[in-house]
Each structure stands twice: as C-alpha cells, then as structure tokens.
N, C-alpha and C positions, 0 to 999 in steps of 0.2 A: 328447755329450748333456749337457754341463755346463750349458748354458743352461736345461735343464728340471729340474735338481735343486732340491729343496726343502730337503734336508738333506745335510750332508757330514760324515762321520766318518772320522777317520784314526787308526790305531793303529800306533805305531812304537816300536822298542826305544830309540831315542835322538832327541834334537832334530836331530842331524845328518841322520838318515835322513828324518825328517818334513820338514825344510827342503828336502831334495832333491825330495820329492814336491810340496811347495807351489810350488817353482820351476817346475814343469811345468804348473800351472794358469794358463792364459792370461788368461781374463777371467771374473769371476763371473757367474752367471746372475741375472737380475732376480727369479727366484722363490726364490732361496736365503734361508731363514729361520733355519736353525740350523746351527751348526758345533760339532763335538765333536773335540777333540784329546786323545788318550791317549798318553802317553809313559812309557817304562819299564814295569815289571811287565807286559811284553808276553807274548804266547803263546809266545815263543821260550823254549827250555829254559834257556839261559844268557843273562842280560841282558848287553848290550854297553855298555861305558862310552862316553860321548861322547869325542871326541878330546881335549878339555880338560875333565876331570871338573868338574862343577858350574858350567860356564860355557856350557852349551848355550843358544843363542838361536835363535829362529825368524826369521831375517832376511827371509824371503820371505812371512811371514804377512800383513803389511799389503798388499803388492802383490797377493796372491791374493784378498783379501776386502774391501778398503776400498771397492771399487766396487759391492758387493752392497747395493743400496738397501733391500731387504726384510729383510736380516739383522738379527735382534733378539736371538737367543739364542746364547750362547757358553759352552761347557763345556770346562774344562781339567782333565785328570786327569794328574798327573805326580808325579815325586819330587823335582823341582828347581824352586823358584819362579822361577828366572831365566828360564824359558821362558814365563811368563805374559805375555800381551799382550792388549790390548783395543782396541776401535774405538769412536768416538764414538756411533755409531747403536745400540749394544747397550743393551737395556733389561733383559735377564735374563742374569746372569753367575754361573757356578758355578766356584769355584776349589777343586779337591780336591788335597790333598797327601798322597801315599802314603808309606810308610816309605822312607827312603833306602836304595838298593841298594848304596851304596859303603861301604867299610870305614871311612873317616873321616867324621865327622859335622860338617860345616860348619853353623853356626847359621843360622836363617832370620831375615832382617832385616825388620823392620816396613816399612822403606822399599820393599822389593820388592813388597809387597802394596799399599802406598799409591800407588806409581807407577802401578800398573794401575788402581786405583780413581779416581785423579785424571783419567784419560782418558775417563771415562764419567759425565758430570754428569747425564745423563738416565736413569740407572739406576733401575729400579723394583723389581727383585728381585735379591737378593744372597745367595749361599750360600758360606760358606767352611768347608771340611771338612778337618781335619787328623787323621790316624790317631792314635788314643789311645796306640798302642804306639810311636809315633815318639820317638826318644831325643834329637832335636835340641832346642835351646833357641830361644826367640824373643828376638832382640836388638832392643830398642827404641832403634835407632840415631839417631833424631831425636826427642827427647822433646817438642818443641814443634810438630811438624808435625801439621796437621789436614786431613782431606779432608771436604768437605761434599757430601752426596748429597741434594739437596733434593726429589727425586722418589721416594725410596725408600719403598716400602710393605710390603716383605717382607724380613726379615733372618733368615737361618738361620746359626748358628755352632755347629758340632759339632767341638770341639777340646779338647785337654787344658786343664785349669784355668789353667796358667801362660800360655797363649796369650790368655786373656780380657783381659789388660792391653792388648791391641790396640784394644779398644773405646774407650779414651780418645782415640784419634786420629780417630774418626768423629763427624760431626755429621749427624744425620738428623731428619726430622720425628717 
C-alpha cells in the first residue's frame, strides 16, 4: 500500500537499521508528502551503536524517496548529523540533533549542516534544533562557505549559544 501513503515515519536505533528498511522501499507513492526519520534515542532499552560509530549514512534514502513528486516536508531527528540528507523538492526541513549517545563526543562540523542545506535551494521553512544539554562543540570547518536560501520565509533555530555562529554561513531574504 506504499502508493497510498501520505506520510512515512521511521524510528530505528541506528542508521544501519534504518538503511536496511529504506532499501526495501521499492518505489515512492505519488501521494507521499512528509517523511520523518528518527535515529538513536529509540524505544529500545539499550541504544545500539552503528557498526562504525559516528559514520552512519543512509545510503538508500535517495533511492527510496527522490521519485516522490509530492514530498515537501522532511524531518530528521538523530544524534549524528552525518545521517542528514535532503532532496531538491523539499520546502520544509527540520534537522533535530539530540544528545550524543556515545562515550566520545566528536564535534559537529558546520559543513555537515551546510551540505544538507545546499541541496534544497527552494527551501521555505527551516528548523535546526540542537539539544541545549549536548556537550559537543560546533566546528566552523569552512569559514568562508555560504549557503543561500532565496525562498526561505521561516527560520527556527533552537540551539546552544555557541552554535549561533552558524548563522554567518546563511544568506536568506
């Protein structure tokens, strides 16, 4: 019944398991409007680490959803920004970063966020949410990189003060 779905939500303990499920989605339905992917902080009692911690990617995400012509809203809730992906047709994007569940705290690189935003030039609504209790730092790894979002009409940033330096990399109306 995939062809009749208007929304799709997937909660998985790791990107590895989510990618396994996404690989099984043959063809997106024409009615699909919203996708929510939640990784980590799952309902499992013990969170499971990805096979390579901090390197989890959703290799099958594009194949599963790039043909969904009506898809406009994408929500990523995760503890590793490396899993964030977007599609050109998205007009509403939420990137939520939860506390890291691993013992080591790799910094969050601004380029990881900018890479996602550079894929969605028609973005109208953007929300970036970082847990205020997250202990990781934001690394502005490319000081001159700028992403322009010419259609953006709504920007919500809920994050620790140190992350606000990210704003210098955005150009919006």
